N, C-alpha and C positions, 0 to 999 in steps of 0.2 A: 504494500500500500504506500502511496505517496500523497502527502498532504502539503498544501501551500497555504500560507496565511496572508491576509491583507495586512496593511500597515496598522489597522486598528485591532488586530488579534483575531478577527473573524476568519473563517476558512474560505479561501478563494476557490480551491480546486482539490478534490479528493479523487484519486484513481485507484481502482482495485481490479484484480483480474482472477480468472479461474480458467482452467482448461477443460475442454470436453473433447476427449480423444486428443487430436493434435491441433485443435482449434482454440485460439486465445479468445476469451470473451472478456472484454474490457469495459468496466462500468465507470462512467464519468459523472461526477457530481460537482456542480458549481459553475464557475465562469471559464469560458474558453475564449480568451482574448490575448492581447499583446502582453499582458502581465503574466500569463500562465502558459504561453505558447511553447517556450523552451522546455518547461517541465513536461508538457504533454508530448512534445517531440521526442525527448529522451526516453520517456516511458514506452511509447510506441516502438521505438527502435530496439529497446531492450527486450520487449515482448517478442518482436519478430526474430531477433537474434537467438533467443532462448527456445522459442516454440515453433518457429517457422512462419511461413507467409499467410496461413489461414487465420483470418481475424474477423471477429464481430465486435463492433463498438456500439455499446448501449448508451445513447444520449438522452435517455429519459430523465436523468437527473440534472441536465444542463439548464442553468438559469438564463444564460445568454451566450451567444457565439458570434464572433466577428469574422471578417473576411480572411484574416491571417490564419485563424484556426481552421476555417474551411479549406484554405490553401494547403494546410498541413494534412488534412483528411484526404484531399484529392491526391496529394503526393503519396500518402500511404496506400491508397487504393491502387495507384499506378505501380508502386513497388510490389505490393502483394500479388497483383494479377500478372505483372511482368515476370515474377518468379514461379508462375504456375499455380499460385494460391487463389483462394476464394476470399471475398471481402464483402461485408455487409454492415449497414448502419441500422440500428433499431431505436425505437422510442423517439423519433424525430418529431418535434412539435413546432408547427409554423410560428407560433407566437414567440418562441425562444430562439429559433434558427432561421429567421426570415431571409438571411443572406443566401441560403440555399435556393430559395425560390426566385429572389431578385436576380441571381446570376444564371438561373436556368439549370443548375446542377441537380436540383431535386428530381428532375426528369431523367437524369443520366446515372446518378449514383444508385447502387442497389439498396433500396430502403425496404424495411420490414417493420411491422407494428411491434413485434416481440422478438426476444432472443430465440424462443422456441421455434418461431416461424422461420427465422434465418437459418437455424441449425437444420431444420427439416429441408429447407431449400438446398443446403449443403449435402443432403443425403445422410444426415446424422441426427438421431433422436436426441432430445435434450436430456 
């Protein structure tokens, strides 16, 4: 688990993960913005290095996401699929991740309502 705090002591970002088979399931809680981008990038890279390219990122706990974080997600999607892996996002809420719709990436990225649905699409039961 990785936790980042705001200057006021409140938690800005919490990242946790579990593996289902060889698939990393990463749960994101908090802000995905310029202040947490490096932490998020390091976490994704470490997960991919340890568990391989198959990845589900659960964004249901995200309170806000900016374009820098979206760029990082797109980069990870490209890296995962470029290595023959599967990649999915779950729990994406328009009100908290508007940047996906504004850029048109919501129609291109593999989105699922739940982690179980993403794992089923990967051919793996939850």
